C-alpha positions in Angstrom: 30.9 -7.0 7.4 27.9 -8.5 9.6 27.3 -7.6 13.1 29.7 -9.7 15.7 27.9 -12.1 18.2 29.6 -12.3 21.6 31.3 -15.8 22.4 28.5 -16.4 25.1 25.8 -15.9 22.1 27.4 -18.3 19.7 24.8 -20.5 18.3 22.4 -17.9 17.6 20.9 -14.9 20.0 17.7 -13.6 17.9 16.2 -11.8 20.8 16.5 -8.0 20.2 16.1 -5.0 22.1 14.8 -1.8 20.3 14.1 1.6 21.0 11.6 3.5 18.3 10.5 7.1 18.6 7.1 7.6 19.3 6.1 8.5 15.7 7.1 5.0 14.5 5.8 2.9 17.2 2.3 4.5 16.5 2.8 4.1 12.7 3.9 0.4 13.2 0.9 -0.3 15.7 -1.6 1.3 13.1 -0.2 -0.6 10.3 -0.4 -3.7 12.0 -4.0 -3.4 12.8 -4.7 -2.4 8.9 -2.5 -4.8 7.5 -4.0 -7.7 9.9 -1.0 -8.6 11.8 -1.1 -9.5 15.4 2.2 -10.4 16.4 4.8 -7.6 16.7 7.9 -9.6 16.2 6.4 -10.6 12.9 5.5 -7.4 11.7 9.0 -6.1 12.4 10.8 -8.9 10.8 8.5 -8.5 7.5 9.4 -4.8 7.4 12.8 -5.2 8.2 13.5 -8.0 5.6 11.6 -6.3 2.7 12.8 -3.2 3.1 16.6 -2.8 4.4 17.7 -3.7 0.6 16.0 -0.4 -0.2 16.4 2.0 2.7 18.9 4.7 2.9 19.3 3.3 6.6 21.3 0.5 5.0 24.2 3.1 4.6 26.6 0.5 3.0 24.3 -0.6 0.4 23.2 3.2 -0.3 26.9 4.1 -0.9 27.6 1.2 -3.3 24.5 2.0 -5.3 25.4 5.4 -5.5 29.1 4.4 -6.7 27.5 2.2 -9.5 25.5 5.3 -10.6 28.2 7.5 -10.6 30.6 5.1 -12.2 27.9 4.8 -15.1 27.7 8.5 -15.6 31.3 9.6 -15.3 32.5 7.1 -18.0 30.5 8.7 -20.5 32.1 12.0 -19.5 35.2 13.3 -21.5 38.2 14.0 -18.9 41.1 12.2 -16.9 40.4 9.6 -14.7 42.1 11.3 -11.9 39.7 14.0 -11.8 36.8 11.7 -12.4 37.8 9.5 -9.4 38.1 12.7 -7.3 34.5 13.9 -8.0 33.0 10.3 -7.4 34.9 10.2 -4.0 33.6 13.8 -3.0 30.1 13.0 -3.9 30.3 9.8 -2.3 31.8 11.3 0.7 29.2 14.1 1.0 26.2 11.2 0.8 28.0 9.2 3.5 28.0 12.3 5.9 24.4 12.8 5.2 23.3 9.2 5.8 25.1 9.2 9.2 23.7 12.3 10.4 20.3 11.1 9.3 21.0 7.8 11.2 21.7 9.9 14.5 18.8 12.0 14.1 15.9 9.6 15.3 14.9 10.3 19.1 14.3 7.7 21.3 10.6 6.7 22.6 9.2 3.1 23.1 11.5 0.4 24.4 10.7 -3.3 23.8 12.0 -6.4 22.9 11.4 -8.9 19.8 12.7 -12.0 18.3 14.3 -12.0 14.9 13.7 -14.5 12.5 16.0 -16.9 11.0 16.5 -15.0 7.6 16.9 -11.6 9.2 19.4 -13.2 12.0 21.7 -14.7 9.3 21.6 -11.7 7.3 22.8 -9.6 10.4 25.2 -12.0 12.0 26.6 -15.0 9.6 30.3 -14.7 8.5 29.3 -15.2 4.6 26.5 -12.7 4.9 26.5 -9.7 2.5 25.4 -7.1 5.4 28.1 -4.3 5.7 26.7 -2.1 8.0 28.5 -3.1 11.2 31.1 -0.1 10.4 28.3 2.3 10.6 26.4 1.3 13.6 27.8 0.2 16.9 25.1 -2.4 17.5 22.5 -4.3 15.1 19.6 -2.9 17.0 20.6 0.8 16.2 20.5 -0.5 12.5 17.0 -2.0 12.7 15.8 1.2 14.5 17.0 3.3 11.6 15.5 1.0 9.1 12.3 0.9 10.8 12.2 4.7 11.4 12.5 5.4 7.6 10.0 3.2 7.0 7.4 5.1 9.5 8.2 8.2 7.5 7.1 7.0 4.2 3.8 7.7 2.7 1.1 5.0 3.4 0.7 3.9 0.0 4.5 3.2 -0.2 4.4 1.2 3.1 1.8 -0.8 2.3 3.7 -1.9 -1.5 6.6 -2.8 1.3 4.7 -4.8 3.7 2.8 -6.7 0.6 6.2 -7.1 -1.4 5.6 -10.6 -2.2 1.9 -10.1 -3.8 3.2 -6.9 -5.5 6.2 -8.8 -7.3 3.8 -11.8 -8.2 1.4 -9.5 -9.8 4.4 -7.8 -11.6 5.7 -11.2 -12.8 2.2 -12.2 -13.9 1.7 -8.8 -16.0 5.6 -9.1 -17.6 4.6 -12.7 -18.6 1.2 -12.1 -19.5 -0.2 -14.8 -17.2 -3.5 -15.2 -15.3 -3.3 -14.7 -11.5 -5.4 -17.1 -9.1 -6.6 -14.6 -6.6 -8.2 -15.5 -3.1 -10.3 -12.6 -1.3 -10.8 -11.8 2.4 -14.0 -13.7 1.9 -12.5 -16.8 0.5 -13.8 -16.0 -3.0 -11.5 -17.3 -5.7 -10.9 -15.6 -9.0 -9.1 -15.5 -12.2 -7.7 -12.2 -13.1 -6.2 -11.1 -16.2 -3.8 -8.7 -14.7 -3.6 -5.2 -16.0 -1.4 -3.2 -13.6 -1.1 -2.1 -9.8 -2.9 1.3 -9.7 -3.8 3.9 -6.7 -6.8 5.8 -6.1 -6.9 9.5 -6.9 -5.6 10.4 -3.6 -2.9 7.6 -3.6 -4.3 6.2 -0.4 -4.5 2.4 -1.2 -2.9 -0.2 -4.0 -5.1 -2.0 -6.1 -4.7 -5.0 -8.6 -6.4 -4.1 -11.7 -7.7 -6.0 -14.6 -10.3 -8.4 -15.7 -11.7 -11.7 -14.0 -13.6 -14.4 -13.9 -14.6 -17.0 -11.4 -12.1 -19.3 -11.1 -12.8 -22.4 -12.8 -15.6 -21.0 -14.8 -13.8 -20.2 -18.2 -17.1 -19.4 -20.0 -17.7 -16.5 -17.4 -17.9 -13.1 -19.2 -14.9 -11.2 -18.3 -15.6 -8.3 -15.9 -13.5 -5.4 -15.0 -12.2 -5.8 -11.4 -10.1 -3.9 -8.6 -8.9 -5.7 -5.6 -7.4 -4.0 -2.9 -4.1 -5.8 -2.3 -4.2 -5.4 1.5 -7.3 -7.2 1.5 -6.5 -10.3 -0.4 -5.5 -13.6 1.2 -3.4 -14.9 -1.7 -2.0 -14.5 -5.1 -0.5 -17.1 -7.2 0.5 -16.6 -10.9 -0.8 -19.6 -13.0 2.1 -19.3 -16.2 0.2 -22.3 -17.8 -3.1 -20.0 -18.4 -2.5 -17.1 -21.0 -3.7 -13.4 -19.9 -3.6 -12.3 -23.5 -6.5 -10.1 -24.5 -7.6 -8.0 -27.5 -6.0 -4.5 -27.3 -9.7 -2.9 -27.7 -10.6 -4.5 -24.5 -7.3 -3.2 -22.4 -8.0 0.2 -24.0 -11.9 0.0 -22.7 -10.5 -0.9 -19.3 -8.2 2.0 -19.2 -11.1 4.5 -20.6 -13.4 3.0 -17.7 -10.6 3.8 -14.9 -10.2 7.3 -16.2 -13.9 7.9 -15.7 -14.4 5.9 -12.4 -11.4 5.5 -10.5 -9.9 2.1 -9.5 -12.1 1.9 -6.7 -15.7 1.7 -8.9 -14.9 -0.5 -11.5 -17.3 -3.2 -10.7 -21.0 -2.4 -11.6 -22.7 -0.1 -14.3 -23.1 3.7 -14.1 -26.5 4.8 -13.9 -28.2 8.1 -12.9 -28.4 9.0 -8.9 -31.0 11.5 -8.3 -30.4 13.0 -5.0 -32.1 15.9 -3.1 -29.5 18.2 -1.4 -30.1 20.8 1.6 -27.9 23.9 1.0 -25.3 22.1 3.6 -25.6 19.2 1.4 -24.5 21.4 -1.7 -21.9 22.9 0.3 -20.4 19.2 1.4 -20.4 18.3 -2.3 -18.7 21.4 -3.4 -15.9 21.0 -0.7 -15.5 16.9 -0.4 -13.7 16.0 -3.8 -12.7 12.9 -2.7 -14.3 10.0 -4.6 -16.9 13.0 -5.8 -19.5 11.6 -8.3 -19.6 13.7 -11.5 -22.5 16.2 -11.4 -25.0 15.9 -14.5 -27.8 18.4 -14.0 -30.0 20.1 -11.5 -33.8 19.4 -11.4 -36.5 21.2 -9.2 -37.0 21.1 -5.6 -33.2 20.6 -4.9 -32.7 17.7 -6.6 -29.5 17.3 -8.2 -28.5 14.2 -10.8 -25.1 12.3 -10.8 -23.8 9.5 -13.0 -21.9 7.1 -11.3 -22.2 3.5 -9.8 -24.4 2.7 -7.1 -21.7 1.7 -4.9 -19.8 5.0 -5.6 -23.2 7.1 -4.4 -23.2 5.1 -1.2 -19.6 5.6 -0.4 -19.7 9.4 -0.8 -23.4 10.3 0.1 -23.8 8.1 3.1 -21.9 10.5 5.1 -24.1 13.7 4.4 -26.7 12.2 6.7 -29.8 14.4 6.8 -28.3 16.6 3.9 -28.7 14.2 1.1 -31.8 12.3 0.8 -31.5 9.5 -2.5 -34.5 9.6 -4.7 -33.7 7.2 -7.2 -32.9 4.5 -7.8 -35.4 2.8 -5.4 -32.9 0.3 -4.4 -30.2 2.4 -3.3 -33.0 4.8 -1.5 -34.0 1.5 0.5 -30.6 0.5 1.3 -29.8 4.1 2.8 -33.0 3.8 5.0 -32.0 0.2 6.4 -28.7 1.5 7.0 -30.0 4.4 9.0 -32.3 2.8 10.8 -29.6 0.4 11.9 -27.6 3.0 13.0 -30.3 4.4 15.1 -31.0 1.2 16.8 -27.6 1.1 18.0 -28.2 4.0 20.0 -31.6 3.1 21.4 -31.8 2.2 25.0 -34.1 -0.7 26.7 -37.0 1.5 27.5 -37.1 2.6 23.6 -35.6 5.9 24.0 -32.3 7.4 22.6 -29.6 7.4 24.9 
């Protein structure tokens, strides 16, 4: 049963007061910045709409899912129906108690108000809504709070999947239908993508659309391996009239490339990167395993050779500062020089001295 609106609020009351724990409010603020959402109401409505069908905080939905799963399992087990029903009721009762206690456990923190969008307001208050949470929460605000508190305690990569659910679903549909995708990047560059999968980097910090791509409208382009950060894309649209069928050998080659490079560095060719490391640089290389390029051999004078793309070398070694000097290739060495000089200039005052 949906939440009842008082008589004086009939006709729609979408103003909602909310109190979130400090942790939840900070996570939501951080995700808003990362995902490029400026309006708090917009962000909360998006998260609630996409997550309430999955959240344990939707206690009625959670219990209904459990009953369905138990019915299926128990139907295949010999025994009398009365005993099986008692087992089901006991398990559901235990789950219900645990979820109610979990809902009560979230502390108070930041109080504010936001505006429910039409879809969420209808779900929470319309008579014909499938919402059945009023029996577990005294107020709709408490229910919304618990959904958001649960969201805030998920790993970042799962929160990203929730917020970008429509893009994720469009990609999965294209993979299932073997259709191409029209992808618009944050820089307004448009690609035709032959989707392979949605994958994350080795530390599971970001979701990527992985596959082959060509420039949009340029069917003669060579198909190149690609990986797009889903959170950085402007739009994705399935193009059902355009097949994404490719030879099995190409998909196998892509899988091998992902294994060797990781999803972040599919673009570009691998080459030998020569880096002169100090003792501190060697220590940093041994300790900093995230996106570490493969070591090939050691040469004279503290020069180490790695096999990777220049993009990976830039990402990994730039933070080493004076402890890593790029020797080869010359283009990468010059790029480091320009970036370090630009950084120094930021700290130089008008007199030409470092501040």
